[in-house]
C-alpha positions in Angstrom: -0.1 0.0 0.0 1.2 3.5 -1.1 0.3 6.5 1.1 0.6 10.1 0.4 0.0 12.5 2.7 -0.6 16.1 1.2 -0.6 18.7 3.9 -1.5 22.6 3.7 0.6 23.7 6.7 0.3 22.3 10.3 4.2 21.0 10.2 4.2 20.7 13.9 1.4 18.0 13.9 2.1 16.2 10.7 5.8 15.8 10.7 5.3 13.5 14.0 2.5 11.3 12.4 4.6 11.0 9.4 7.7 10.0 11.4 5.6 7.5 13.1 3.8 5.9 10.2 7.3 5.3 8.8 8.1 3.0 11.4 5.1 1.1 10.6 4.8 -1.7 7.8 3.3 1.2 5.1 4.9 3.2 2.5 4.2 6.9 3.5 5.7 9.8 1.7 4.9 13.5 2.6 4.1 16.4 0.4 4.3 19.7 2.6 2.7 22.6 0.9 3.3 26.1 1.5 3.0 29.5 -0.6 5.5 32.3 -1.7 3.5 34.7 0.6 3.2 32.4 3.4 6.3 30.9 4.5 5.9 30.0 8.0 3.4 27.3 9.6 3.7 25.9 12.8 7.5 24.5 13.4 8.7 25.2 10.0 9.8 28.7 9.0 11.1 29.6 5.4 11.1 33.4 5.4 15.0 33.6 4.9 15.0 31.1 2.3 15.5 31.9 -1.4 12.6 29.6 -2.7 10.7 29.3 -5.8 7.4 27.6 -6.7 7.0 23.9 -7.6 8.9 21.2 -5.9 12.0 21.9 -4.0 15.4 20.1 -4.7 16.7 17.9 -2.0 19.4 20.5 -1.4 17.1 23.2 -0.9 14.9 21.1 1.5 17.9 20.4 3.4 18.1 24.0 4.0 14.8 24.7 4.7 14.3 22.0 7.7 16.2 22.8 10.5 18.8 20.4 12.0 16.6 20.0 15.1 13.9 18.9 13.2 16.1 16.6 10.8 17.2 14.8 14.1 13.6 14.4 15.3 12.6 12.7 11.9 15.8 10.6 11.3 16.0 11.5 7.5 14.2 13.5 4.8 14.2 10.7 1.9 10.4 10.4 1.2 9.4 14.4 2.4 8.5 16.7 -0.4 8.0 20.6 -0.1 6.0 22.1 -2.9 5.4 25.9 -3.2 2.4 27.6 -4.7 2.4 31.4 -5.8 -0.2 31.8 -2.9 -3.0 30.0 -1.2 -6.0 31.7 -3.0 -8.7 30.2 -5.1 -8.9 32.6 -7.8 -5.5 32.4 -8.6 -4.6 31.3 -12.6 -0.9 31.0 -11.5 -2.0 28.2 -9.3 -3.7 26.1 -11.7 -0.4 24.8 -13.5 1.1 24.0 -10.3 -1.9 22.3 -8.9 -1.8 20.0 -12.2 1.9 19.4 -11.5 1.5 18.3 -8.3 -1.5 16.3 -8.8 0.0 14.4 -11.7 3.2 13.6 -9.2 0.7 12.0 -6.6 -1.6 10.1 -9.1 0.6 6.7 -8.2 -0.7 6.5 -4.7 -3.3 4.1 -3.4 -4.4 6.4 -0.4 -4.1 10.5 -0.6 -4.4 11.8 2.9 -5.1 15.7 2.7 -4.6 17.5 5.7 -5.7 21.2 6.5 -7.9 23.5 4.1 -7.0 26.7 2.1 -7.8 28.2 -1.4 -5.9 25.8 -3.2 -8.0 22.9 -1.7 -10.6 22.8 -4.4 -8.0 22.1 -7.3 -6.8 19.5 -5.6 -10.2 18.0 -5.0 -11.1 18.3 -8.8 -7.7 16.9 -9.8 -7.9 14.0 -7.8 -11.5 13.2 -8.0 -11.0 9.4 -8.8 -8.4 8.5 -6.1 -9.1 7.2 -2.7 -8.9 10.0 -0.3 -9.0 10.8 3.4 -9.3 14.5 5.0 -8.1 15.7 8.4 -10.1 18.6 9.3 -8.7 20.7 12.2 -11.7 22.8 13.1 -15.1 22.2 11.9 -16.3 25.5 12.9 -14.4 28.8 12.8 -13.3 30.1 16.0 -15.1 33.1 17.6 -13.9 36.6 16.2 -12.3 34.8 13.0 -14.3 36.1 10.1 -11.5 35.7 7.5 -12.8 33.3 4.6 -15.1 32.3 7.2 -17.9 31.5 4.5 -15.7 29.7 2.3 -14.0 27.5 4.8 -17.8 26.5 6.1 -19.0 25.9 2.8 -16.1 23.5 1.9 -15.9 21.8 5.2 -20.0 21.1 5.0 -19.5 19.8 1.5 -16.6 17.6 3.1 -18.9 16.4 5.9 -21.8 15.4 3.4 -19.5 13.7 1.0 -18.7 10.2 0.6 -15.0 10.6 2.1 -13.7 9.6 5.4 -12.8 12.6 7.7 -10.5 12.3 10.8 -11.6 15.0 13.5 -9.0 15.4 16.2 -11.2 16.3 19.2 -14.1 14.6 20.5 -16.3 17.9 20.6 -16.2 18.5 17.1 -16.6 14.6 16.3 -19.7 14.4 18.6 -21.2 17.6 16.9 -20.7 16.1 13.5 -22.4 12.8 14.3 -25.4 14.8 15.5 -25.4 17.2 12.5 -24.8 14.9 10.0 -25.8 11.3 11.1 -23.3 9.5 9.5 -21.3 7.6 11.9 -19.4 5.5 9.4 -17.6 8.4 8.0 -16.3 10.4 10.9 -13.2 8.9 12.9 -12.1 10.5 16.1 -8.2 10.3 16.1 -6.8 13.0 18.6 -4.2 15.6 18.1 -0.9 14.5 19.6 1.7 15.8 22.0 3.9 18.5 20.2 6.9 16.7 21.3 8.4 18.0 18.1 9.5 21.2 19.7 11.5 19.5 22.8 14.3 18.7 20.1 15.0 22.4 20.8 16.9 22.5 23.9 16.7 25.5 26.0 19.6 27.8 25.7 18.5 30.9 27.9 15.6 30.3 29.9 13.3 33.2 30.2 11.5 33.0 33.7 8.0 33.7 34.5 5.1 32.5 37.2 2.4 32.4 34.3 2.9 32.1 30.7 0.2 32.7 27.8 1.8 32.1 24.4 0.8 31.3 20.7 -1.1 33.1 18.0 -3.2 36.1 19.7 -6.9 35.7 18.8 -10.0 37.4 20.3 -11.2 33.6 21.1 -8.3 33.1 23.2 -9.4 35.4 26.1 -6.5 37.3 26.9 -8.2 40.1 28.6 -9.7 37.8 31.1 -6.0 36.9 32.4 -5.3 40.7 32.3 -8.3 41.0 34.7 -7.5 38.3 36.7 -3.9 39.5 37.2 -5.2 42.7 38.3 -7.5 41.0 40.8 -4.6 39.6 42.3 -2.5 42.7 42.6 -5.4 44.4 44.2 -5.3 41.3 46.7 -1.6 41.8 47.5 -0.1 39.2 44.9 2.2 39.9 42.4 3.2 37.3 39.8 5.7 37.5 36.8 3.6 36.9 33.8 4.9 36.4 30.3 2.4 37.0 26.9 4.3 35.7 23.9 2.9 35.7 20.7 2.2 37.8 17.4 -1.3 39.2 16.8 -3.8 42.3 17.5 -3.9 42.3 21.3 -7.0 44.3 21.4 -6.2 46.5 24.4 -3.5 49.2 25.5 -0.4 47.2 26.2 0.6 49.7 28.8 -1.9 48.3 30.9 0.3 44.9 31.0 3.1 46.7 32.9 1.0 47.6 35.5 0.1 44.0 36.6 3.3 42.5 36.0 3.2 41.6 32.4 6.0 41.2 30.1 5.2 41.2 26.5 6.7 39.8 23.8 4.4 40.8 20.5 6.1 38.7 18.0 6.4 35.4 16.4 8.3 33.1 18.9 10.9 31.0 17.1 11.1 27.2 17.9 14.3 28.2 20.1 12.3 31.1 21.8 9.6 28.7 22.8 11.7 26.2 24.4 13.2 28.9 26.6 10.0 30.5 27.6 8.0 27.3 28.2 11.0 25.7 30.3 11.3 28.8 32.3 7.6 29.1 33.3 5.7 27.4 36.0 2.4 27.4 34.6 0.7 27.6 31.4 -2.8 29.6 31.2 -5.1 29.4 28.4 -8.3 31.3 29.2 -10.0 30.5 25.8 -13.5 31.6 25.2 -14.1 28.5 22.9 -11.9 25.6 21.6 -11.4 22.4 19.6 -8.0 20.8 19.8 -5.4 23.0 21.2 -1.9 23.1 20.1 -0.7 25.3 22.8 -2.1 22.5 25.5 -0.1 19.8 23.7 2.9 21.7 23.7 2.8 22.5 27.3 2.4 18.9 28.0 5.4 18.1 25.7 7.3 20.2 28.1 5.8 18.6 31.2 4.3 21.9 32.6 0.9 22.0 34.3 -1.9 24.1 32.5 -5.0 26.2 33.8 -7.5 26.3 30.8 -11.2 27.3 30.4 -13.5 24.4 30.8 -14.7 24.6 27.0 -14.3 22.5 23.7 -12.0 19.8 24.2 -9.8 21.0 27.0 -11.9 18.8 29.4 -11.3 15.9 27.3 -7.4 16.3 27.4 -6.7 18.2 30.5 -8.0 16.0 33.6 -8.9 18.3 36.4 -6.4 18.0 39.4 -4.2 15.6 37.5 -2.6 17.9 34.8 -4.1 21.2 36.1 -7.1 23.1 36.5 -10.2 23.9 34.3 -12.1 27.2 35.3 -15.1 28.7 33.6 -14.6 31.0 30.7 -14.9 34.7 31.1 -14.6 34.1 35.0 -11.4 36.3 35.8 -11.9 35.7 39.5 -12.1 31.8 39.3 -8.9 32.1 36.9 -7.1 34.1 39.7 -8.0 31.5 42.3 -6.7 29.0 40.1 -3.4 30.6 39.8 -2.9 31.2 43.4 -3.8 27.5 44.2 -1.0 26.4 42.0 1.6 28.9 42.4 1.1 29.0 46.5 1.0 25.2 46.6 4.3 23.5 45.6 3.4 20.0 46.2 0.3 20.2 44.2 2.3 21.8 41.4 5.0 18.8 41.6 2.1 16.4 41.5 0.8 17.8 38.3 4.3 18.1 36.9 5.0 14.4 37.8 1.5 13.0 36.3 2.3 14.8 33.0 5.9 13.2 33.0 4.3 9.9 33.6 1.8 10.6 30.8 -1.1 9.5 33.2 -4.3 9.7 31.1 -2.4 11.1 28.1 -1.2 7.7 26.5 -3.7 8.1 23.7 -2.1 11.5 22.7 1.1 9.7 22.0 1.6 9.8 18.1 2.6 6.0 18.0 -0.9 5.0 18.9 -2.1 7.7 16.6 -0.1 6.3 13.7 -1.4 2.8 14.5 -5.1 4.2 14.3 -4.1 6.4 11.1 -2.6 3.2 9.6 -6.0 0.9 10.3 -8.0 3.6 8.6 -5.7 3.7 5.7 -6.3 -0.3 5.3 -10.0 0.2 5.6 -10.3 2.5 2.8 -8.0 0.5 0.6 -10.2 -2.7 1.3 
């Protein structure tokens, strides 16, 4: 059986799956797709590389994949990188490139498409006769994210109504699809795994903090409630060092942060910096308003860090209360403040959380070895 994974971004999740699948009795090739105007996604960043459209040479791939990631993968023999002009649907320049890519992967028994963007409909049309499976990361756009919302919703709805098998990475969306589309046989719950790939970047200069919020800044992540919680703590006589690290529109005056002991790194955080800031903190906070699977949560657990998260979406499925950290109600700054105090002021409790995460208590199903086995079984079922 020959399998091609065609991934539009999501390198931090598809690379671990690719690695573990190659340990099993199956031939899997990865085609990682990017665009000239979007050279950074997940764990890979090509902004400094002189790249052109189409397939990249083996020499170019060796330059584009950091040595840390190469060491994690153990080799790049069956990994290809393909670059489009952009990721838009209405782009004539992309039609030829899409045909070139489709011609290359027509030989495979199963094509696993991971992620959605404007190129996606071209590939569906060009590969319409092939046996396909899809991984959809977000069935519904997050609150406040309106860019391309209608396009994505229509495309996801089409896939959910189609005959194609769909992998959903969190129980919340999985159960929602079962209720909405009433087609139990085509939806498969295979969870998002721990972001172990980032641990191959060893900390070089720890950035100490008591509380850490990291990742892309967006409205649905509820950052304002963390600031309100820290203000409550300060008024009660507590002063914790807090780091907010990530790029995006903050939606509030950053001068407020200094008043409650927050240091701000409003930029894209490199892999090396990410290791430094996570290893330097005591707890990671996710005060989200809604959530599906969370790369932030899985990255924190990969570094054995306790987490305080809102009790929304799939957080409650992964983060077990009083085992890996604490859950609080969304938009409740007071409850968030109390949770921060409870962990930081109780070193024994914090150590219990750390030891449970290190031992992967209730986290075995999120290891990539298990995820790869479930995915391979699905490939075999599709071929049969």
